[in-house]
C-alpha positions, 0 to 999 in steps of 0.5 A: 329041746328033746326030752333027752336033752331036757332031762340031762339039763335037769340032772346037771342043774339038780344039785344047785336047784334041789329045794326041801319041802316045808311044812306049808307046801311041797317044793316044786320039782327040779323038772318043773322049775327047769320047764317053767324057766325054759318056757319063759325064756323061749317065748315072749309070754307074760309071767301071768300066762306062764303061771296059768300054763304051769298052774303056779303063782305069777310071782313063783314064775319070776323067782323060778326063772331067776333061780334056774338062770343062776344055776345054769350060769354057775354050773354050766357057763365055764364048761359050755361057753369055752374055746374048746379045741382051737385047731378044729376052729382054725381048720373050720374057718380055713375051710370057709376061706380065712387062714389062722382064724380062731373066731368072729366077734360082734355085739348085739343089743338086748332091749330092756326097760329103762332102769331107775339108775343112770337110765340115760346110759342105757339109751342106744343110738336107735333111741331105746334102752338096751344092754350089750352082749359081746360074743366071740363065736366059732366056725359053727356059730357056738359062743366061745366067749361072752361079755354081757352087761354094758349099757347100750350107749357104750360103743362096741370098741369100748366094751371090747377094750374093757373085756377080759378077752381083749386083755388075753388076746393082747397078751397072746394067751387066749389062743395056743401060740400058732403063727403062720407066714403070709407072704413075708409077714408072720401072722398070729391066730386072729379073730374077725370083726366089723369096722367098729373094732380096732385093726390089731395084729390079732384082729382083722376087719374089712377095708372101708372107703373106696375099694379096689378089686383086691380089697373087695376080695379080702372083704368078701372072704372076711365077711363070709366067715364073719357071718357066723356071728350074725347067724349065731345071734339070729339063732340065739334070739330065734330060740330064746325069744324073751331076748326080743322083748324088753326084759323087766328085771333089774340091771344086775339080773338081766346079764344072768338071763342073757348069759343063761340063754347063751349057754342054752344056745350052745347046748341046743346047737351041740345036741343038734336040736331042731331049729324051726324056720318059722322061729326066725320069721317070728323073731324077725317080726318081734325084733322089728321094733328094736333095730340094731344100732350101727356103730361108728367105724374106727380108723386107728390101726397098728402098723403090724396089723396093716402089714398083716392085712395087706399080706392077706389081701395079696395072698387071696389075690394070688390064690384066686389067680391059681384057681 
């Protein structure tokens, strides 16, 4: 990030990070602590390498990274990872081809070292230890809701059903009440998911199996808009490459680090910070050891949801015919 963004971040975190000098030694400045944490999060470097780089002890790096991550989550998470203006998001997805859509959802696995407690729960379908990050993103690829901490063995749909996001969507209180009529069906604001998610009146997902041309068109439109969440994960891990190597913290501290990286992702994206093409190449080579597991598709669907999806499919076909 540029110096201006860095200094602004230090200013925001300063009240939570100020340390008093002791008789033994002067406390590290807020700027130095934030710099150490950002460097450790942004690189796959070891604690020793970061310690040498900043002229501090190896154990200091571990303490500082966690301190700064906790401060980021405490001070900034609720301000930065938030829905914001829902209408702007809906308009953004509409311009991309999907009406009345408030976000795209997906999960990604963050590799971790095998924890000492209930380790088998953390082994995912690809056979490595991981923790799940579920995220809802807007049309620009910024996180608007995150849920982190579930063990890698747990299916995306179960993570979703147990999240506060699911409850608020189900109760109709997550988005402002904004229904539209498609054909003769009323459609609430929806989010978009892959086949691992349940089809709900407020969650649209692709058709599976043998598809006709109308279903293929629907899937194309949905997929085009849903790609924003995959891109967001790519940029998150490209910028904060510590998420690509096995995190060696305890299972209570790993979610704090992941959440802090999500906040920093939004901060960099909103400030228009440069994202170098080479970062993604490097991230992809680091990620090659930890392929993302495929989740089983869920077949169950509510009748209302099926009606909404059918109406959308028909409207997309009509639109294509009039273009």
